[in-house]
C-alpha positions as a Markdown table, in Angstrom:
| # | Residue | x | y | z |
|---|---|---|---|---|
| 1 | Met | 20.5 | 13.8 | -35.3 |
| 2 | Asp | 18.8 | 15.4 | -31.9 |
| 3 | Gln | 21.5 | 13.8 | -29.6 |
| 4 | Gln | 19.2 | 15.6 | -26.7 |
| 5 | Ala | 16.4 | 13.5 | -27.4 |
| 6 | Thr | 18.3 | 10.1 | -27.9 |
| 7 | Lys | 20.1 | 10.5 | -24.8 |
| 8 | Glu | 18.3 | 12.1 | -22.5 |
| 9 | Pro | 18.2 | 10.2 | -19.1 |
| 10 | Ala | 15.1 | 8.4 | -17.7 |
| 11 | Tyr | 12.7 | 9.7 | -15.7 |
| 12 | Ala | 12.7 | 7.8 | -12.9 |
| 13 | Leu | 9.4 | 5.2 | -12.3 |
| 14 | Ala | 7.4 | 5.2 | -9.1 |
| 15 | Ile | 6.1 | 1.9 | -9.6 |
| 16 | Pro | 8.7 | -1.3 | -10.2 |
| 17 | Arg | 9.8 | -1.3 | -14.0 |
| 18 | Trp | 7.9 | -5.1 | -14.2 |
| 19 | Glu | 5.1 | -3.1 | -13.5 |
| 20 | Phe | 5.2 | -0.2 | -15.6 |
| 21 | Ile | 5.9 | -2.5 | -18.6 |
| 22 | Ala | 2.9 | -5.1 | -17.6 |
| 23 | Leu | 0.6 | -1.6 | -17.4 |
| 24 | Ala | 1.4 | -0.7 | -20.6 |
| 25 | Ala | 1.2 | -3.9 | -22.1 |
| 26 | Ala | -2.1 | -4.0 | -20.7 |
| 27 | Leu | -3.3 | -0.6 | -21.8 |
| 28 | Met | -2.3 | -1.8 | -25.7 |
| 29 | Ala | -3.8 | -4.9 | -25.5 |
| 30 | Ile | -7.6 | -3.5 | -25.2 |
| 31 | Asn | -7.2 | -2.9 | -28.8 |
| 32 | Ala | -5.6 | -6.1 | -29.9 |
| 33 | Leu | -8.5 | -8.1 | -27.7 |
| 34 | Ala | -11.4 | -5.4 | -29.0 |
| 35 | Ile | -10.7 | -6.6 | -32.3 |
| 36 | Asp | -9.0 | -10.6 | -32.0 |
| 37 | Ile | -11.7 | -11.9 | -29.9 |
| 38 | Met | -14.4 | -10.9 | -32.2 |
| 39 | Leu | -13.3 | -13.1 | -34.5 |
| 40 | Pro | -14.6 | -16.4 | -34.4 |
| 41 | Gly | -18.5 | -14.6 | -33.6 |
| 42 | Leu | -18.2 | -12.6 | -36.9 |
| 43 | Gln | -20.6 | -15.1 | -38.7 |
| 44 | Gln | -22.9 | -15.8 | -35.7 |
| 45 | Ile | -23.0 | -11.7 | -35.5 |
| 46 | Gly | -24.0 | -11.2 | -38.9 |
| 47 | Ala | -26.4 | -14.3 | -38.5 |
| 48 | Ser | -28.0 | -12.5 | -36.0 |
| 49 | Leu | -28.5 | -9.2 | -37.0 |
| 50 | Gly | -29.4 | -10.6 | -40.6 |
| 51 | Val | -25.9 | -9.2 | -42.5 |
| 52 | Ala | -25.8 | -12.2 | -45.4 |
| 53 | Asp | -23.1 | -10.8 | -47.0 |
| 54 | Glu | -19.5 | -12.0 | -45.2 |
| 55 | Asn | -17.4 | -9.4 | -46.3 |
| 56 | Ala | -19.5 | -6.9 | -44.7 |
| 57 | Arg | -19.2 | -8.1 | -41.7 |
| 58 | Gln | -15.7 | -7.2 | -41.6 |
| 59 | Tyr | -17.0 | -3.6 | -40.8 |
| 60 | Val | -17.2 | -4.8 | -37.0 |
| 61 | Ile | -13.6 | -4.6 | -36.9 |
| 62 | Thr | -13.3 | -1.7 | -39.5 |
| 63 | Ala | -15.4 | 0.4 | -37.7 |
| 64 | Tyr | -14.0 | 0.0 | -34.7 |
| 65 | Ile | -10.3 | 1.1 | -36.4 |
| 66 | Thr | -11.7 | 3.7 | -37.9 |
| 67 | Gly | -12.5 | 5.9 | -34.1 |
| 68 | Phe | -9.5 | 4.2 | -33.1 |
| 69 | Gly | -7.2 | 6.1 | -35.6 |
| 70 | Leu | -9.3 | 9.3 | -35.7 |
| 71 | Thr | -9.1 | 10.6 | -32.3 |
| 72 | Gln | -5.4 | 10.0 | -32.0 |
| 73 | Leu | -4.4 | 13.5 | -32.6 |
| 74 | Val | -6.9 | 14.5 | -30.1 |
| 75 | Phe | -5.5 | 12.6 | -27.8 |
| 76 | Gly | -1.9 | 13.7 | -28.3 |
| 77 | Pro | -1.9 | 17.4 | -27.9 |
| 78 | Val | -4.5 | 17.2 | -24.6 |
| 79 | Ser | -2.0 | 14.4 | -22.7 |
| 80 | Asp | 1.2 | 16.7 | -23.5 |
| 81 | Arg | -0.8 | 19.8 | -21.6 |
| 82 | Phe | -2.9 | 18.1 | -19.2 |
| 83 | Gly | -0.3 | 15.2 | -18.1 |
| 84 | Arg | -1.1 | 11.0 | -19.0 |
| 85 | Arg | -3.2 | 10.1 | -16.1 |
| 86 | Gly | -6.3 | 12.4 | -16.7 |
| 87 | Pro | -7.0 | 11.8 | -20.9 |
| 88 | Leu | -6.0 | 7.8 | -20.1 |
| 89 | Leu | -8.6 | 7.4 | -17.9 |
| 90 | Val | -11.3 | 9.2 | -19.8 |
| 91 | Gly | -10.3 | 7.2 | -22.7 |
| 92 | Leu | -11.0 | 4.3 | -20.9 |
| 93 | Val | -14.1 | 4.7 | -19.3 |
| 94 | Ile | -15.7 | 5.7 | -22.7 |
| 95 | Tyr | -14.3 | 1.9 | -24.0 |
| 96 | Val | -15.6 | 0.5 | -21.3 |
| 97 | Ala | -19.0 | 2.0 | -21.5 |
| 98 | Ala | -19.4 | 1.2 | -24.8 |
| 99 | Gly | -18.5 | -2.2 | -24.5 |
| 100 | Phe | -21.2 | -3.2 | -22.3 |
| 101 | Ala | -23.4 | -1.3 | -24.8 |
| 102 | Cys | -22.5 | -3.1 | -27.6 |
| 103 | Ala | -24.0 | -6.4 | -25.9 |
| 104 | Phe | -27.7 | -4.8 | -26.0 |
| 105 | Val | -27.4 | -3.5 | -29.5 |
| 106 | Pro | -30.8 | -4.1 | -31.6 |
| 107 | Asn | -29.6 | -4.2 | -34.7 |
| 108 | Phe | -26.1 | -4.5 | -37.1 |
| 109 | Ser | -25.7 | -0.1 | -37.6 |
| 110 | Val | -26.0 | 0.7 | -33.7 |
| 111 | Leu | -23.4 | -2.3 | -33.6 |
| 112 | Leu | -20.8 | -0.4 | -36.1 |
| 113 | Leu | -22.1 | 2.7 | -34.3 |
| 114 | Leu | -20.7 | 1.9 | -30.4 |
| 115 | Arg | -17.9 | -0.2 | -32.3 |
| 116 | Phe | -16.6 | 3.7 | -33.5 |
| 117 | Val | -17.3 | 5.1 | -30.1 |
| 118 | Gln | -15.1 | 2.1 | -28.5 |
| 119 | Gly | -12.4 | 2.5 | -30.6 |
| 120 | Leu | -12.5 | 6.5 | -30.0 |
| 121 | Gly | -12.0 | 6.0 | -26.1 |
| 122 | Ala | -9.8 | 3.1 | -27.4 |
| 123 | Ala | -7.2 | 5.5 | -29.0 |
| 124 | Ala | -6.1 | 7.4 | -25.7 |
| 125 | Thr | -4.5 | 3.8 | -24.8 |
| 126 | Arg | -2.5 | 3.8 | -27.6 |
| 127 | Val | -1.2 | 7.1 | -27.8 |
| 128 | Ile | -0.6 | 7.5 | -24.0 |
| 129 | Ala | 0.9 | 4.3 | -23.4 |
| 130 | Val | 3.5 | 4.5 | -26.1 |
| 131 | Ser | 3.8 | 8.3 | -24.9 |
| 132 | Met | 4.4 | 6.8 | -21.3 |
| 133 | Val | 7.1 | 4.5 | -22.7 |
| 134 | Arg | 8.9 | 7.9 | -24.4 |
| 135 | Asp | 8.5 | 9.6 | -22.1 |
| 136 | Ser | 10.4 | 6.8 | -19.4 |
| 137 | Phe | 13.0 | 5.8 | -21.7 |
| 138 | Gly | 15.0 | 6.8 | -24.7 |
| 139 | Gly | 17.2 | 4.9 | -27.2 |
| 140 | Arg | 17.8 | 1.5 | -27.0 |
| 141 | Ala | 16.3 | 1.3 | -23.9 |
| 142 | Met | 13.0 | 2.5 | -25.1 |
| 143 | Ala | 13.6 | 0.0 | -28.3 |
| 144 | Glu | 13.5 | -2.9 | -25.5 |
| 145 | Val | 10.9 | -2.0 | -23.5 |
| 146 | Met | 8.8 | -1.6 | -26.1 |
| 147 | Ser | 9.9 | -5.2 | -27.4 |
| 148 | Leu | 8.9 | -6.2 | -23.9 |
| 149 | Val | 6.0 | -4.5 | -24.2 |
| 150 | Phe | 4.7 | -5.8 | -27.1 |
| 151 | Met | 5.6 | -9.5 | -26.4 |
| 152 | Val | 3.2 | -9.1 | -23.3 |
| 153 | Phe | 0.8 | -7.2 | -25.6 |
| 154 | Met | 0.8 | -10.3 | -27.9 |
| 155 | Ile | -0.8 | -12.9 | -25.3 |
| 156 | Val | -4.1 | -11.4 | -25.9 |
| 157 | Pro | -4.0 | -12.3 | -29.7 |
| 158 | Val | -3.0 | -15.9 | -28.4 |
| 159 | Leu | -5.5 | -16.4 | -25.9 |
| 160 | Ala | -8.5 | -13.6 | -27.4 |
| 161 | Pro | -9.6 | -16.3 | -30.1 |
| 162 | Gly | -9.7 | -19.7 | -28.1 |
| 163 | Ala | -11.6 | -17.2 | -25.4 |
| 164 | Gly | -14.3 | -16.2 | -28.4 |
| 165 | Gln | -14.8 | -19.5 | -29.4 |
| 166 | Leu | -15.2 | -20.5 | -25.8 |
| 167 | Ile | -18.0 | -18.3 | -25.4 |
| 168 | Met | -19.5 | -19.2 | -28.5 |
| 169 | Leu | -19.7 | -23.1 | -27.2 |
| 170 | Phe | -21.7 | -22.0 | -24.0 |
| 171 | Ser | -23.3 | -18.9 | -24.9 |
| 172 | Glu | -23.8 | -16.3 | -27.6 |
| 173 | Trp | -21.7 | -13.4 | -29.2 |
| 174 | Arg | -22.9 | -10.9 | -27.1 |
| 175 | Ala | -21.4 | -12.1 | -24.1 |
| 176 | Ile | -18.0 | -11.5 | -26.1 |
| 177 | Phe | -19.0 | -8.1 | -25.5 |
| 178 | Leu | -19.7 | -8.5 | -21.6 |
| 179 | Leu | -16.1 | -10.4 | -21.3 |
| 180 | Met | -14.4 | -7.3 | -23.4 |
| 181 | Ala | -15.8 | -4.5 | -21.0 |
| 182 | Val | -15.0 | -6.2 | -17.7 |
| 183 | Leu | -11.6 | -6.8 | -19.1 |
| 184 | Ala | -11.4 | -3.7 | -19.7 |
| 185 | Leu | -12.9 | -2.1 | -16.2 |
| 186 | Ile | -10.4 | -4.4 | -14.4 |
| 187 | Ile | -7.2 | -2.2 | -16.4 |
| 188 | Thr | -8.9 | 0.6 | -15.7 |
| 189 | Ala | -8.8 | 0.2 | -11.9 |
| 190 | Trp | -5.4 | -1.1 | -12.2 |
| 191 | Thr | -4.7 | 2.3 | -14.0 |
| 192 | Trp | -6.5 | 4.7 | -11.4 |
| 193 | Leu | -4.5 | 2.7 | -8.6 |
| 194 | Arg | -1.3 | 2.2 | -9.7 |
| 195 | Leu | -0.3 | 4.1 | -13.1 |
| 196 | Pro | 1.9 | 7.6 | -12.3 |
| 197 | Glu | 2.2 | 10.7 | -14.4 |
| 198 | Thr | 5.1 | 10.2 | -16.1 |
| 199 | Leu | 5.0 | 13.4 | -17.8 |
| 200 | Arg | 8.0 | 15.7 | -17.1 |
| 201 | Pro | 6.7 | 19.3 | -16.0 |
| 202 | Glu | 9.2 | 21.2 | -18.7 |
| 203 | Tyr | 7.6 | 19.0 | -21.4 |
| 204 | Arg | 4.0 | 20.0 | -20.9 |
| 205 | Arg | 2.8 | 22.3 | -23.5 |
| 206 | Pro | 0.0 | 25.1 | -23.5 |
| 207 | Phe | -3.4 | 23.6 | -25.1 |
| 208 | Thr | -3.4 | 26.8 | -27.5 |
| 209 | Ala | -3.6 | 26.3 | -31.2 |
| 210 | Ser | -0.4 | 28.0 | -32.1 |
| 211 | Ser | 1.3 | 25.3 | -29.9 |
| 212 | Ile | -0.6 | 22.5 | -31.1 |
| 213 | Leu | 0.5 | 23.7 | -34.6 |
| 214 | Asp | 3.5 | 24.0 | -33.8 |
| 215 | Gly | 3.9 | 20.4 | -32.1 |
| 216 | Phe | 2.6 | 18.6 | -35.1 |
| 217 | Arg | 5.0 | 21.2 | -37.4 |
| 218 | Ile | 7.9 | 19.3 | -35.4 |
| 219 | Val | 6.7 | 15.9 | -36.0 |
| 220 | Val | 6.2 | 16.3 | -39.7 |
| 221 | Thr | 9.0 | 18.0 | -40.5 |
| 222 | Asn | 11.1 | 15.4 | -38.9 |
| 223 | Arg | 12.1 | 12.4 | -41.7 |
| 224 | Leu | 12.8 | 9.9 | -39.5 |
| 225 | Ser | 9.4 | 10.2 | -37.8 |
| 226 | Val | 7.2 | 10.8 | -41.5 |
| 227 | Cys | 8.9 | 7.8 | -43.5 |
| 228 | Tyr | 9.2 | 5.3 | -40.3 |
| 229 | Ser | 5.6 | 5.8 | -39.4 |
| 230 | Ile | 4.7 | 5.7 | -43.1 |
| 231 | Ala | 6.6 | 2.3 | -43.6 |
| 232 | Val | 4.7 | 1.2 | -40.3 |
| 233 | Thr | 1.4 | 2.4 | -41.9 |
| 234 | Gly | 2.0 | -0.1 | -44.7 |
| 235 | Ile | 3.0 | -3.1 | -42.5 |
| 236 | Leu | 0.3 | -2.4 | -40.6 |
| 237 | Gly | -2.4 | -2.2 | -43.2 |
| 238 | Ala | -1.3 | -5.8 | -44.6 |
| 239 | Leu | -2.2 | -7.0 | -40.8 |
| 240 | Phe | -5.2 | -5.5 | -40.6 |
| 241 | Gly | -6.1 | -7.1 | -44.3 |
| 242 | Phe | -5.2 | -10.5 | -42.3 |
| 243 | Ile | -7.4 | -9.6 | -39.2 |
| 244 | Asn | -10.4 | -8.7 | -41.7 |
| 245 | Ser | -10.1 | -12.0 | -43.4 |
| 246 | Ala | -8.6 | -14.3 | -40.9 |
| 247 | Gln | -12.3 | -16.2 | -40.7 |
| 248 | Gln | -12.3 | -16.5 | -44.3 |
| 249 | Ile | -9.5 | -17.5 | -44.9 |
| 250 | Tyr | -8.9 | -20.4 | -42.1 |
| 251 | Val | -12.2 | -21.7 | -41.9 |
| 252 | Gly | -13.8 | -20.9 | -45.2 |
| 253 | Leu | -10.9 | -21.6 | -47.6 |
| 254 | Tyr | -8.7 | -24.0 | -45.3 |
| 255 | Asp | -11.6 | -25.6 | -43.6 |
| 256 | Val | -9.9 | -25.8 | -40.6 |
| 257 | Gly | -13.1 | -25.2 | -38.1 |
| 258 | Ala | -12.4 | -25.2 | -34.3 |
| 259 | Met | -8.7 | -25.4 | -35.0 |
| 260 | Phe | -8.8 | -21.4 | -36.2 |
| 261 | Pro | -8.4 | -20.1 | -32.7 |
| 262 | Val | -5.2 | -22.7 | -32.8 |
| 263 | Tyr | -3.3 | -21.7 | -35.7 |
| 264 | Phe | -3.9 | -18.2 | -34.8 |
| 265 | Ala | -2.3 | -18.5 | -31.5 |
| 266 | Val | 0.5 | -20.1 | -32.9 |
| 267 | Val | 1.5 | -17.3 | -34.9 |
| 268 | Ala | 1.0 | -14.8 | -32.1 |
| 269 | Gly | 2.9 | -16.8 | -29.8 |
| 270 | Leu | 5.6 | -16.7 | -32.7 |
| 271 | Met | 5.3 | -13.3 | -32.5 |
| 272 | Ala | 6.0 | -13.2 | -28.7 |
| 273 | Val | 9.0 | -14.9 | -28.9 |
| 274 | Ser | 10.5 | -12.9 | -31.5 |
| 275 | Ser | 9.7 | -9.9 | -29.3 |
| 276 | Phe | 11.3 | -11.3 | -26.3 |
| 277 | Met | 14.2 | -12.1 | -29.0 |
| 278 | Asn | 14.0 | -8.3 | -30.3 |
| 279 | Ser | 14.6 | -6.7 | -26.4 |
| 280 | Arg | 17.3 | -9.5 | -25.5 |
| 281 | Leu | 19.3 | -8.3 | -28.8 |
| 282 | Val | 18.4 | -4.3 | -29.6 |
| 283 | Gly | 20.7 | -3.1 | -26.6 |
| 284 | Arg | 24.1 | -5.0 | -28.7 |
| 285 | Phe | 22.9 | -5.1 | -32.0 |
| 286 | Gly | 20.8 | -2.2 | -32.2 |
| 287 | Met | 17.3 | -1.0 | -33.6 |
| 288 | Arg | 18.6 | 0.0 | -37.2 |
| 289 | Arg | 20.3 | -3.4 | -37.6 |
| 290 | Leu | 17.7 | -5.6 | -36.2 |
| 291 | Ala | 14.9 | -3.2 | -38.3 |
| 292 | His | 16.3 | -3.8 | -41.5 |
| 293 | Gly | 17.0 | -7.0 | -41.7 |
| 294 | Ala | 13.8 | -8.0 | -40.7 |
| 295 | Leu | 12.4 | -6.0 | -43.0 |
| 296 | Leu | 14.4 | -7.6 | -46.0 |
| 297 | Gly | 13.2 | -10.8 | -44.6 |
| 298 | Phe | 9.6 | -10.3 | -44.5 |
| 299 | Leu | 9.9 | -8.8 | -48.4 |
| 300 | Ala | 11.6 | -12.0 | -48.9 |
| 301 | Ala | 8.5 | -14.1 | -47.4 |
| 302 | Thr | 5.9 | -12.3 | -48.6 |
| 303 | Gly | 7.1 | -12.1 | -52.1 |
| 304 | Leu | 8.0 | -15.4 | -51.9 |
| 305 | Ala | 3.9 | -16.4 | -51.2 |
| 306 | Phe | 2.5 | -13.9 | -53.5 |
| 307 | Val | 4.5 | -15.4 | -56.6 |
| 308 | Leu | 3.6 | -19.1 | -55.2 |
| 309 | Ser | -0.5 | -17.7 | -54.9 |
| 310 | Leu | -0.2 | -16.2 | -58.7 |
| 311 | Val | 1.1 | -19.9 | -59.7 |
| 312 | Gly | -1.8 | -22.0 | -58.1 |
| 313 | Pro | -3.6 | -22.3 | -54.3 |
| 314 | Leu | -1.4 | -22.3 | -52.0 |
| 315 | Pro | -1.4 | -25.5 | -49.4 |
| 316 | Phe | -2.7 | -24.9 | -46.0 |
| 317 | Trp | 1.1 | -25.9 | -44.4 |
| 318 | Leu | 2.7 | -23.5 | -47.4 |
| 319 | Phe | 0.4 | -20.8 | -46.2 |
| 320 | Leu | 1.1 | -20.9 | -42.8 |
| 321 | Phe | 4.9 | -21.9 | -42.8 |
| 322 | Leu | 5.8 | -18.5 | -45.0 |
| 323 | Phe | 2.8 | -15.9 | -43.1 |
| 324 | Ala | 4.6 | -17.6 | -39.7 |
| 325 | Val | 7.8 | -16.3 | -40.9 |
| 326 | Ala | 6.9 | -13.0 | -42.2 |
| 327 | Met | 4.7 | -12.3 | -38.8 |
| 328 | Val | 8.1 | -13.3 | -36.8 |
| 329 | Gln | 9.7 | -10.5 | -38.5 |
| 330 | Phe | 6.5 | -8.7 | -38.3 |
| 331 | Ser | 7.4 | -8.1 | -34.2 |
| 332 | Trp | 11.1 | -6.8 | -34.7 |
| 333 | Ile | 9.8 | -4.4 | -37.5 |
| 334 | Met | 7.1 | -2.8 | -35.0 |
| 335 | Ser | 8.3 | -2.5 | -32.1 |
| 336 | Asn | 12.1 | -0.5 | -33.4 |
| 337 | Phe | 10.2 | 1.4 | -36.0 |
| 338 | Asn | 8.0 | 2.7 | -33.6 |
| 339 | Ala | 10.7 | 3.8 | -31.2 |
| 340 | Leu | 13.2 | 4.8 | -34.2 |
| 341 | Ala | 10.1 | 7.4 | -35.4 |
| 342 | Leu | 9.8 | 8.9 | -32.1 |
| 343 | Glu | 14.0 | 8.5 | -31.3 |
| 344 | Gln | 14.2 | 12.4 | -31.8 |
| 345 | Leu | 10.7 | 13.9 | -30.5 |
| 346 | Gly | 10.7 | 13.0 | -26.8 |
| 347 | His | 9.9 | 16.7 | -25.7 |
| 348 | Val | 6.7 | 16.5 | -27.9 |
| 349 | Ala | 6.3 | 12.3 | -27.2 |
| 350 | Gly | 2.7 | 12.9 | -26.7 |
| 351 | Thr | 1.9 | 14.8 | -30.3 |
| 352 | Ala | 4.2 | 12.7 | -31.7 |
| 353 | Ser | 2.5 | 9.5 | -30.8 |
| 354 | Ser | -0.7 | 10.6 | -32.0 |
| 355 | Thr | 0.5 | 11.9 | -35.2 |
| 356 | Gln | 2.4 | 8.7 | -36.1 |
| 357 | Gly | -0.9 | 6.5 | -34.1 |
| 358 | Phe | -3.3 | 8.4 | -36.6 |
| 359 | Val | -1.6 | 8.1 | -39.9 |
| 360 | Gln | -0.3 | 4.2 | -39.0 |
| 361 | Thr | -3.9 | 3.2 | -37.6 |
| 362 | Leu | -6.9 | 4.9 | -40.1 |
| 363 | Gly | -3.9 | 4.4 | -43.4 |
| 364 | Gly | -3.5 | 1.0 | -41.8 |
| 365 | Gly | -7.0 | 0.3 | -41.2 |
| 366 | Leu | -8.2 | 2.0 | -44.7 |
| 367 | Ala | -5.9 | -0.1 | -46.6 |
| 368 | Gly | -6.4 | -3.4 | -44.0 |
| 369 | Ala | -10.4 | -2.6 | -45.4 |
| 370 | Ala | -9.2 | -2.4 | -49.1 |
| 371 | Ile | -7.4 | -5.7 | -48.6 |
| 372 | Gly | -10.2 | -7.3 | -46.7 |
| 373 | Gln | -13.2 | -6.4 | -49.2 |
| 374 | Ala | -10.9 | -7.5 | -51.6 |
| 375 | Phe | -10.8 | -11.5 | -50.7 |
| 376 | Asp | -12.3 | -13.5 | -53.5 |
| 377 | Gly | -11.6 | -17.5 | -51.7 |
| 378 | Thr | -8.0 | -17.1 | -52.5 |
| 379 | Val | -4.5 | -16.1 | -50.6 |
| 380 | Thr | -3.6 | -13.8 | -53.7 |
| 381 | Pro | -5.1 | -10.7 | -52.0 |
| 382 | Leu | -3.9 | -11.3 | -48.8 |
| 383 | Ser | 0.2 | -12.2 | -49.9 |
| 384 | Gly | -0.4 | -9.1 | -52.5 |
| 385 | Gly | -1.5 | -6.8 | -50.1 |
| 386 | Tyr | 1.8 | -8.4 | -47.6 |
| 387 | Phe | 3.9 | -7.7 | -50.5 |
| 388 | Phe | 3.8 | -4.4 | -51.6 |
| 389 | Ala | 3.4 | -3.3 | -48.0 |
| 390 | Ala | 6.9 | -4.8 | -47.8 |
| 391 | Val | 8.2 | -2.4 | -50.9 |
| 392 | Leu | 6.9 | 0.8 | -49.9 |
| 393 | Ala | 8.2 | 0.1 | -46.1 |
| 394 | Leu | 11.5 | -0.3 | -47.3 |
| 395 | Val | 11.3 | 2.5 | -50.0 |
| 396 | Met | 10.6 | 5.0 | -47.0 |
| 397 | Val | 12.9 | 3.2 | -44.8 |
| 398 | Leu | 16.0 | 4.1 | -47.4 |
| 399 | Ile | 14.6 | 7.8 | -48.0 |
| 400 | Ala | 14.6 | 8.4 | -43.9 |
| 401 | Glu | 18.3 | 6.7 | -43.8 |
| 402 | Arg | 19.6 | 8.1 | -47.3 |
| 403 | Gly | 20.0 | 5.4 | -49.0 |
| 404 | Arg | 22.1 | 3.8 | -46.3 |
| 405 | Leu | 21.0 | 0.3 | -44.3 |
| 406 | Phe | 22.0 | -1.4 | -41.0 |
| 407 | Arg | 24.1 | 1.6 | -39.8 |
| 408 | Ser | 24.6 | 1.9 | -35.8 |
| 409 | Leu | 22.9 | 5.1 | -34.5 |
| 410 | Asn | 21.1 | 4.0 | -31.3 |
| 411 | Pro | 23.7 | 4.7 | -28.4 |
| 412 | Pro | 22.3 | 2.4 | -25.3 |
| 413 | Val | 20.7 | 4.7 | -22.7 |
């Protein structure tokens, strides 16, 4: 193992640790906001812009995720050369401008195009937020900070659908985009005024074809990076599948009506609590023990849901219970798997974050779109997607760890 990458000293922060975590979480939460606040409005968007096919309305989510995945390959090497602040601010400006423009689209095709552009800008926030954490922390400390970032980040799925539902009560769907753009503008100002440069001068890499290709080579030839990234891709694809079909499942299948944001928030709230627990426990037990145990729990819950869905329709209470159990494990999986994927790559954190983010987001987005488009009025496609994603993740983890789970290899930093 590359002990230097794991044990290197933390880079001194120029702002309080709590503010750094809050800002990193806010940057990542922009992406959850762009997805989750839309869910209550998909039906009205389709009706307003003449989209009759319910599954086609999901493309409002898919277009954003596709753009979000593609440009991550660009922002990583750029931020490794020019630092984190500049590229991040460029991405934020693109996100804000596209958000405002979405409020005035004349048709569905233009909306999809602008959502794609908005995703292009948002890619900077994901890549650079993760890179900033890796710049400043290593080992279990990095996993702890990632858990806290994810905990704050999960506040958005708790509040966003409710905010979208509230907007729909007093206005129309276009106001959702205006709110999204205004909130992102506030975060942009916060970033510009307060975010320090976290990239160490000695880690800046030349922005040349050979240097970029060498950075990508380092990432894709690292076993832990590749395997844990593919594992995250599968789990993330299942989540995107749920997001794409959540409105159809909760409102169309289970007829929860206006309670949809409440049930959505309950699960997201449990995920936030789970992330906080992970941040408290990871220093004691290590990333692998917590993440591997969570993956097995995720596999058991989703496997049971899939089998029961094949037998007959799942009652709502049972679906919600099994889904909540799985998503509590999801929080532990994502925080620790992402930290493990970056564990040995601190010297190319931007390129590593962008490569992993590209694979995870684009691959997960395509898998999620397939799961969402497979919706047939039952939860079988969704529960099957979750189960097979868990199987894929377990295979990748076994390859990464050479067949041994629960090893404690993460020293505190």
